[in-house]
NUZA-931011 format. One record per atom (N, C-alpha, C, O): z, y, x; atom name. Coordinates in Angstrom, 3 decimals, padded with zeros to 6 digits. Layout:
{r {Z Y X} CA}
...
END
This chain:
{r {011.558 010.928 001.043} N}
{r {010.812 009.830 001.587} CA}
{r {010.100 010.217 002.602} C}
{r {009.894 009.476 003.563} O}
{r {009.593 011.540 002.503} N}
{r {009.045 012.249 003.706} CA}
{r {009.987 012.318 004.868} C}
{r {009.572 012.088 006.004} O}
{r {011.416 012.669 004.602} N}
{r {011.855 012.868 005.490} CA}
{r {012.694 011.527 005.918} C}
{r {013.674 011.785 006.616} O}
{r {012.533 010.462 005.692} N}
{r {012.988 009.235 006.130} CA}
{r {011.888 008.617 006.993} C}
{r {012.169 007.904 007.956} O}
{r {010.317 008.972 006.545} N}
{r {009.430 008.805 007.132} CA}
{r {009.398 009.527 008.869} C}
{r {009.143 008.913 009.905} O}
{r {009.680 010.712 008.744} N}
{r {009.852 011.658 009.183} CA}
{r {010.451 011.076 010.381} C}
{r {009.833 010.814 011.413} O}
{r {011.935 010.858 010.136} N}
{r {013.178 010.585 010.885} CA}
{r {013.059 009.347 011.659} C}
{r {013.553 009.245 012.781} O}
{r {012.348 008.309 011.024} N}
{r {012.054 007.099 011.649} CA}
{r {011.118 007.389 012.829} C}
{r {011.378 007.228 014.021} O}
{r {009.990 007.842 012.287} N}
{r {008.812 008.123 013.533} CA}
{r {009.340 008.690 014.653} C}
{r {009.378 008.190 015.777} O}
{r {009.772 009.820 014.284} N}
{r {010.264 010.676 015.422} CA}
{r {011.063 009.951 016.456} C}
{r {010.854 010.042 017.666} O}
{r {012.208 009.059 015.767} N}
{r {012.941 008.191 016.871} CA}
{r {012.207 007.060 017.500} C}
{r {012.468 006.592 018.608} O}
{r {011.247 006.656 016.680} N}
{r {010.385 005.536 017.322} CA}
{r {009.920 006.028 018.444} C}
{r {010.233 005.598 019.555} O}
{r {008.985 007.149 018.187} N}
{r {008.264 007.758 019.032} CA}
{r {009.179 008.137 020.209} C}
{r {008.641 007.893 021.288} O}
{r {009.968 008.476 020.270} N}
{r {011.236 009.270 021.287} CA}
{r {012.009 008.139 021.946} C}
{r {012.514 008.349 023.049} O}
{r {012.137 006.999 021.376} N}
{r {012.790 005.875 022.119} CA}
{r {011.581 004.332 021.778} C}
{r {011.801 003.459 020.938} O}
{r {010.581 004.390 022.537} N}
{r {009.581 003.267 022.346} CA}
{r {010.332 001.655 022.308} C}
{r {009.973 000.656 021.684} O}
{r {011.291 001.821 023.067} N}
{r {012.009 000.258 023.174} CA}
{r {012.806 000.116 022.015} C}
{r {012.842 -001.068 021.681} O}
{r {013.426 000.818 021.309} N}
{r {014.197 000.681 020.439} CA}
{r {013.853 -000.277 019.346} C}
{r {012.632 -000.240 019.195} O}
{r {014.450 -001.173 018.467} N}
{r {013.864 -002.279 017.573} CA}
{r {014.900 -001.380 016.296} C}
{r {015.117 -002.001 015.255} O}
{r {015.379 -000.222 016.413} N}
{r {015.813 000.252 015.588} CA}
{r {015.254 001.171 014.266} C}
{r {015.618 001.431 013.119} O}
{r {014.122 001.492 015.194} N}
{r {013.007 002.489 014.223} CA}
{r {011.838 002.080 014.453} C}
{r {011.596 001.421 015.464} O}
{r {010.652 002.481 013.317} N}
{r {009.706 002.044 013.109} CA}
{r {008.668 002.965 012.726} C}
{r {008.905 003.765 011.821} O}
{r {007.393 002.955 013.379} N}
{r {006.210 004.300 012.829} CA}
{r {005.422 003.553 011.683} C}
{r {004.427 004.188 011.336} O}
{r {005.596 002.474 011.069} N}
{r {004.800 001.627 010.284} CA}
{r {005.748 001.459 008.999} C}
{r {006.856 000.925 008.964} O}
{r {004.975 002.096 007.880} N}
{r {005.398 002.478 006.665} CA}
{r {004.501 001.884 005.636} C}
{r {003.322 002.201 005.792} O}
{r {004.773 001.039 004.540} N}
{r {004.085 000.837 003.472} CA}
{r {004.851 001.080 002.110} C}
{r {005.966 000.692 001.763} O}
{r {003.807 001.925 001.374} N}
{r {004.542 002.429 000.206} CA}
{r {003.640 001.809 -000.926} C}
{r {002.417 001.779 -001.059} O}
{r {004.602 001.358 -001.640} N}
{r {003.933 000.426 -002.977} CA}
{r {004.283 001.276 -004.528} C}
{r {005.446 001.536 -004.836} O}
{r {003.589 001.494 -005.050} N}
{r {003.512 002.524 -005.944} CA}
{r {003.479 001.879 -007.153} C}
{r {002.837 000.830 -007.115} O}
{r {003.994 002.182 -008.288} N}
{r {003.629 001.313 -009.756} CA}
{r {002.163 001.780 -010.723} C}
{r {001.805 001.287 -011.793} O}
{r {001.510 002.870 -009.939} N}
{r {-000.057 003.252 -010.599} CA}
{r {-000.855 003.968 -009.584} C}
{r {-000.527 004.184 -008.418} O}
{r {-001.636 004.210 -010.012} N}
{r {-002.751 005.204 -009.470} CA}
{r {-002.396 006.504 -009.713} C}
{r {-002.986 007.178 -008.869} O}
{r {-001.824 007.118 -010.335} N}
{r {-001.356 008.547 -010.604} CA}
{r {-000.351 008.640 -009.461} C}
{r {-000.353 009.650 -008.757} O}
{r {000.416 007.752 -009.259} N}
{r {001.770 008.121 -008.546} CA}
{r {001.109 008.048 -006.916} C}
{r {001.324 008.804 -005.969} O}
{r {000.364 007.016 -006.993} N}
{r {-000.317 006.476 -005.514} CA}
{r {-001.202 007.838 -004.984} C}
{r {-001.297 008.187 -003.808} O}
{r {-001.813 008.504 -006.140} N}
{r {-002.632 009.759 -005.606} CA}
{r {-001.887 011.068 -005.052} C}
{r {-002.227 011.843 -004.157} O}
{r {-000.651 011.051 -005.962} N}
{r {000.362 011.967 -005.814} CA}
{r {001.318 011.943 -004.434} C}
{r {002.120 012.784 -004.030} O}
{r {001.034 011.025 -004.033} N}
{r {002.120 010.489 -002.729} CA}
{r {001.053 010.628 -001.473} C}
{r {001.498 010.093 -000.457} O}
{r {-000.030 011.123 -001.337} N}
{r {-000.696 011.351 -000.496} CA}
{r {-000.296 012.375 000.510} C}
{r {-000.710 012.477 001.665} O}
{r {000.570 013.114 -000.109} N}
{r {001.115 014.407 000.795} CA}
{r {002.016 013.626 002.046} C}
{r {002.216 014.213 003.109} O}
{r {002.477 012.390 001.821} N}
{r {003.398 011.520 003.058} CA}
{r {002.153 011.665 004.238} C}
{r {002.427 011.852 005.423} O}
{r {001.016 011.572 003.827} N}
{r {-000.022 010.893 005.126} CA}
{r {000.233 012.594 005.796} C}
{r {000.183 013.671 005.204} O}
{r {000.483 012.316 007.091} N}
{r {000.521 013.383 008.337} CA}
{r {-000.796 014.298 008.264} C}
{r {-000.862 015.523 008.155} O}
{r {-001.622 013.537 008.336} N}
{r {-002.720 014.179 008.211} CA}
{r {-003.788 014.761 007.088} C}
{r {-004.904 015.216 007.335} O}
{r {-003.139 014.626 005.749} N}
{r {-003.252 015.315 004.549} CA}
{r {-003.316 017.127 004.845} C}
{r {-002.556 017.730 005.602} O}
{r {-004.280 017.656 004.133} N}
{r {-004.150 018.997 003.733} CA}
{r {-003.005 019.762 003.490} C}
{r {-002.724 020.848 003.997} O}
{r {-002.235 018.981 002.508} N}
{r {-001.079 019.431 001.865} CA}
{r {000.290 018.816 002.069} C}
{r {001.214 018.875 001.258} O}
{r {000.310 018.193 003.302} N}
{r {000.975 017.128 003.881} CA}
{r {002.667 017.926 003.591} C}
{r {002.802 019.145 003.692} O}
{r {003.523 017.238 003.327} N}
{r {004.918 018.400 003.101} CA}
{r {005.606 018.008 004.409} C}
{r {006.833 018.104 004.407} O}
{r {004.927 017.523 005.676} N}
{r {005.725 017.824 007.034} CA}
{r {005.540 019.353 007.297} C}
{r {006.344 020.226 007.624} O}
{r {003.962 019.377 006.996} N}
{r {003.921 021.081 007.432} CA}
{r {004.231 022.284 006.458} C}
{r {004.716 023.382 006.728} O}
{r {003.758 021.700 005.095} N}
{r {003.818 022.704 003.813} CA}
{r {005.128 022.875 003.798} C}
{r {005.541 023.993 004.103} O}
{r {006.133 021.779 003.428} N}
{r {007.647 022.251 003.433} CA}
{r {008.664 022.054 004.590} C}
{r {009.837 021.680 004.606} O}
{r {007.627 022.515 005.727} N}
{r {008.691 022.487 007.047} CA}
{r {009.790 021.577 006.989} C}
{r {010.976 021.891 007.089} O}
{r {009.325 020.431 006.821} N}
{r {010.481 019.119 006.958} CA}
{r {010.918 019.344 008.538} C}
{r {012.084 019.502 008.900} O}
{r {009.986 019.333 009.245} N}
{r {010.242 019.230 010.723} CA}
{r {009.876 020.554 011.670} C}
{r {009.051 021.416 011.364} O}
{r {010.482 020.529 012.595} N}
{r {009.761 021.970 013.475} CA}
{r {008.572 021.482 013.920} C}
{r {008.254 020.309 014.112} O}
{r {007.749 022.787 014.112} N}
{r {006.423 022.393 014.376} CA}
{r {005.922 021.819 015.827} C}
{r {004.785 021.412 016.068} O}
{r {007.173 021.885 016.862} N}
{r {006.782 021.176 018.054} CA}
{r {006.754 019.591 017.796} C}
{r {006.338 018.744 018.586} O}
{r {007.324 019.364 016.432} N}
{r {007.572 017.606 016.263} CA}
{r {006.100 017.163 015.539} C}
{r {005.851 015.963 015.432} O}
{r {005.301 018.004 015.130} N}
{r {004.198 017.859 014.366} CA}
{r {003.367 016.564 015.170} C}
{r {002.993 015.542 014.594} O}
{r {003.199 016.818 016.429} N}
{r {002.291 015.482 017.218} CA}
{r {003.121 014.192 017.056} C}
{r {002.560 013.113 016.869} O}
{r {004.223 014.291 017.116} N}
{r {004.951 013.211 017.018} CA}
{r {005.075 011.979 015.538} C}
{r {005.120 010.754 015.434} O}
{r {005.092 013.203 014.550} N}
{r {004.919 012.571 013.131} CA}
{r {003.013 012.043 013.027} C}
{r {002.676 011.065 012.360} O}
{r {002.250 012.692 013.615} N}
{r {001.069 011.978 013.275} CA}
{r {000.812 010.833 013.831} C}
{r {-000.217 010.277 013.447} O}
{r {001.671 010.125 014.909} N}
{r {001.378 008.392 015.011} CA}
{r {002.235 007.841 014.195} C}
{r {002.684 006.830 014.736} O}
{r {002.623 007.985 013.298} N}
{r {003.229 007.433 011.685} CA}
{r {001.878 006.561 011.374} C}
{r {000.724 006.911 011.624} O}
{r {002.284 005.401 010.799} N}
{r {001.289 004.459 010.285} CA}
{r {001.624 004.335 008.821} C}
{r {002.608 003.674 008.489} O}
{r {000.835 004.956 007.894} N}
{r {001.387 004.992 006.732} CA}
{r {000.438 004.218 005.791} C}
{r {-000.731 004.576 005.936} O}
{r {000.608 003.339 004.946} N}
{r {-000.281 002.646 003.920} CA}
{r {000.121 003.011 002.348} C}
{r {001.297 002.879 002.009} O}
{r {-000.452 003.276 001.798} N}
{r {000.100 003.774 000.102} CA}
{r {-001.153 003.030 -000.625} C}
{r {-002.366 003.142 -000.443} O}
{r {-000.372 002.208 -001.543} N}
{r {-000.985 001.303 -002.220} CA}
{r {-000.035 000.968 -003.632} C}
{r {001.190 001.012 -003.745} O}
{r {-000.996 000.646 -004.573} N}
{r {-000.270 000.640 -005.812} CA}
{r {000.152 -001.263 -006.035} C}
{r {-000.368 -002.059 -005.253} O}
{r {000.980 -001.704 -007.003} N}
{r {001.443 -003.013 -006.965} CA}
{r {000.223 -003.935 -007.048} C}
{r {000.206 -005.029 -006.484} O}
{r {-001.013 -003.354 -007.923} N}
{r {-002.279 -004.330 -008.454} CA}
{r {-002.941 -004.832 -007.045} C}
{r {-003.742 -005.760 -006.933} O}
{r {-002.441 -004.034 -006.028} N}
{r {-003.445 -004.694 -004.938} CA}
{r {-002.684 -006.226 -004.509} C}
{r {-003.105 -007.016 -003.664} O}
{r {-001.606 -006.355 -005.251} N}
{r {-000.872 -007.531 -004.844} CA}
{r {-001.131 -008.885 -005.665} C}
{r {-000.977 -010.052 -005.304} O}
{r {-001.584 -008.342 -006.916} N}
{r {-001.975 -009.373 -007.826} CA}
{r {-003.146 -010.366 -007.664} C}
{r {-004.127 -010.271 -006.926} O}
{r {-002.860 -011.184 -008.393} N}
{r {-004.055 -012.535 -007.707} CA}
{r {-005.029 -012.101 -008.829} C}
{r {-004.766 -011.647 -009.943} O}
{r {-006.375 -012.391 -008.174} N}
{r {-007.495 -011.788 -008.787} CA}
{r {-008.101 -013.279 -009.567} C}
{r {-007.789 -014.440 -009.304} O}
{r {-008.965 -012.819 -010.493} N}
{r {-009.736 -013.763 -011.100} CA}
{r {-010.942 -014.317 -010.356} C}
{r {-011.852 -013.530 -010.093} O}
{r {-011.040 -015.575 -009.994} N}
{r {-012.384 -015.948 -009.216} CA}
{r {-013.376 -015.907 -009.716} C}
{r {-014.293 -015.646 -008.937} O}
{r {-013.767 -016.109 -011.139} N}
{r {-014.305 -016.315 -012.225} CA}
{r {-014.478 -015.342 -013.755} C}
{r {-013.864 -015.658 -014.774} O}
{r {-015.275 -014.318 -013.697} N}
{r {-015.053 -013.436 -014.650} CA}
{r {-015.967 -013.968 -015.962} C}
{r {-017.170 -014.078 -016.198} O}
{r {-014.725 -014.233 -016.673} N}
{r {-015.479 -014.815 -017.751} CA}
{r {-015.041 -014.053 -019.238} C}
{r {-013.880 -013.683 -019.413} O}
{r {-016.029 -013.878 -020.206} N}
{r {-015.789 -013.241 -021.408} CA}
{r {-014.669 -014.039 -022.278} C}
{r {-014.439 -015.196 -021.927} O}
{r {-014.038 -013.566 -023.261} N}
{r {-013.183 -014.538 -024.019} CA}
{r {-014.145 -015.812 -024.820} C}
{r {-013.839 -017.003 -024.875} O}
{r {-015.121 -015.295 -025.280} N}
{r {-015.813 -016.379 -025.806} CA}
{r {-015.973 -017.696 -025.067} C}
{r {-015.565 -018.817 -025.372} O}
{r {-016.909 -017.134 -023.657} N}
{r {-017.120 -018.232 -022.733} CA}
{r {-015.765 -018.981 -022.327} C}
{r {-015.682 -020.205 -022.221} O}
{r {-014.900 -018.241 -022.151} N}
{r {-013.465 -018.875 -021.874} CA}
{r {-012.988 -020.230 -022.545} C}
{r {-012.547 -021.247 -022.010} O}
{r {-013.274 -019.849 -024.264} N}
{r {-012.886 -020.523 -025.138} CA}
{r {-013.631 -021.911 -025.309} C}
{r {-013.055 -022.957 -025.607} O}
{r {-015.165 -021.763 -025.051} N}
{r {-015.914 -022.855 -024.999} CA}
{r {-015.770 -023.780 -023.843} C}
{r {-015.916 -024.973 -024.108} O}
{r {-015.511 -023.456 -022.608} N}
{r {-015.050 -023.867 -021.290} CA}
{r {-013.603 -024.565 -021.820} C}
{r {-013.360 -025.770 -021.756} O}
{r {-012.859 -023.707 -022.263} N}
{r {-011.381 -024.868 -022.695} CA}
{r {-011.460 -025.742 -023.581} C}
{r {-010.606 -026.618 -023.723} O}
{r {-012.669 -025.606 -024.417} N}
{r {-012.263 -026.632 -025.709} CA}
{r {-011.255 -026.297 -026.417} C}
{r {-010.429 -025.454 -026.069} O}
{r {-011.227 -027.147 -027.839} N}
{r {-010.633 -026.627 -029.087} CA}
{r {-008.820 -027.093 -028.576} C}
{r {-007.832 -026.403 -028.831} O}
{r {-008.821 -027.960 -028.087} N}
{r {-007.216 -028.389 -027.381} CA}
{r {-006.999 -028.733 -026.116} C}
{r {-006.196 -029.489 -025.569} O}
{r {-008.015 -027.917 -025.681} N}
{r {-007.813 -027.951 -024.176} CA}
{r {-006.814 -027.167 -023.491} C}
{r {-006.238 -026.196 -023.982} O}
{r {-006.625 -027.663 -022.266} N}
{r {-005.369 -026.779 -021.399} CA}
{r {-006.034 -025.488 -020.991} C}
{r {-007.225 -025.655 -020.729} O}
{r {-005.626 -024.312 -020.869} N}
{r {-005.870 -023.058 -020.500} CA}
{r {-006.486 -023.153 -019.283} C}
{r {-006.085 -023.956 -018.440} O}
{r {-007.822 -022.106 -019.012} N}
{r {-008.411 -022.240 -017.586} CA}
{r {-007.850 -021.801 -016.539} C}
{r {-007.363 -020.709 -016.834} O}
{r {-007.616 -022.088 -015.307} N}
{r {-006.968 -021.237 -014.340} CA}
{r {-008.154 -020.833 -013.761} C}
{r {-008.886 -021.786 -013.494} O}
{r {-008.584 -019.773 -013.483} N}
{r {-009.677 -018.949 -012.933} CA}
{r {-008.905 -017.806 -011.679} C}
{r {-009.478 -016.826 -011.202} O}
{r {-007.653 -018.211 -011.385} N}
{r {-006.917 -017.201 -010.686} CA}
{r {-007.268 -017.542 -009.132} C}
{r {-007.796 -018.579 -008.731} O}
{r {-007.027 -016.899 -008.683} N}
{r {-007.176 -016.910 -006.856} CA}
{r {-005.912 -017.706 -006.779} C}
{r {-004.916 -017.562 -007.489} O}
{r {-006.120 -018.670 -005.697} N}
{r {-004.638 -019.294 -005.273} CA}
{r {-003.963 -018.200 -004.115} C}
{r {-004.563 -017.377 -003.425} O}
{r {-002.704 -018.462 -004.160} N}
{r {-001.832 -018.020 -002.751} CA}
{r {-002.676 -018.064 -001.601} C}
{r {-002.926 -017.023 -000.995} O}
{r {-003.142 -019.172 -001.238} N}
{r {-003.864 -019.064 000.257} CA}
{r {-005.248 -018.356 000.122} C}
{r {-005.664 -017.703 001.079} O}
{r {-005.744 -018.425 -000.658} N}
{r {-007.255 -017.448 -000.950} CA}
{r {-006.722 -015.901 -000.868} C}
{r {-007.259 -014.995 -000.232} O}
{r {-005.832 -015.840 -001.467} N}
{r {-005.324 -014.478 -001.437} CA}
{r {-004.622 -013.584 -000.278} C}
{r {-004.551 -012.356 -000.312} O}
{r {-004.146 -014.364 000.690} N}
{r {-003.677 -014.016 001.827} CA}
{r {-005.046 -014.297 002.919} C}
{r {-004.823 -014.360 004.128} O}
{r {-006.403 -014.450 002.400} N}
{r {-007.066 -014.655 003.851} CA}
{r {-007.660 -013.308 003.827} C}
{r {-007.526 -012.572 002.849} O}
{r {-008.590 -012.826 005.332} N}
{r {-008.774 -011.872 005.522} CA}
{r {-009.904 -011.132 004.284} C}
{r {-009.821 -010.059 003.687} O}
{r {-010.825 -012.101 004.233} N}
{r {-011.833 -011.771 003.051} CA}
{r {-011.357 -011.213 001.592} C}
{r {-011.975 -010.368 000.945} O}
{r {-010.345 -011.741 001.265} N}
{r {-009.735 -011.528 000.121} CA}
{r {-009.884 -010.214 -000.445} C}
{r {-010.634 -009.941 -001.382} O}
{r {-009.034 -009.306 000.251} N}
{r {-008.829 -007.813 000.167} CA}
{r {-009.450 -006.691 001.246} C}
{r {-009.108 -006.485 002.411} O}
{r {-010.462 -006.056 000.462} N}
{r {-011.306 -004.958 001.516} CA}
{r {-010.824 -003.772 000.927} C}
{r {-011.174 -002.677 001.368} O}
END
């Protein structure tokens, strides 16, 4: 993954007009542990693979620093609860034969700027 990021970024920096290369990357992980382990993909990390494993020549390190990398886990994309209810409170509001309460945010609310911080 680090090599793909390096290759794309260096080519994007050297050929700024090309639509074939990018400097922006979104890495979605299955959990927090893996998200933390992948921090080495960030060029500014002290244990960065680009420096420690010498994936690219030292004269290209400035170019790799121009990459924009976001590492998150899939939970960031899940719809959140608008109202936090205990199981007992949810059962009372729902009633004996009522339909399940829908307290999750909507797609439109999720995509708003104030939704994710």
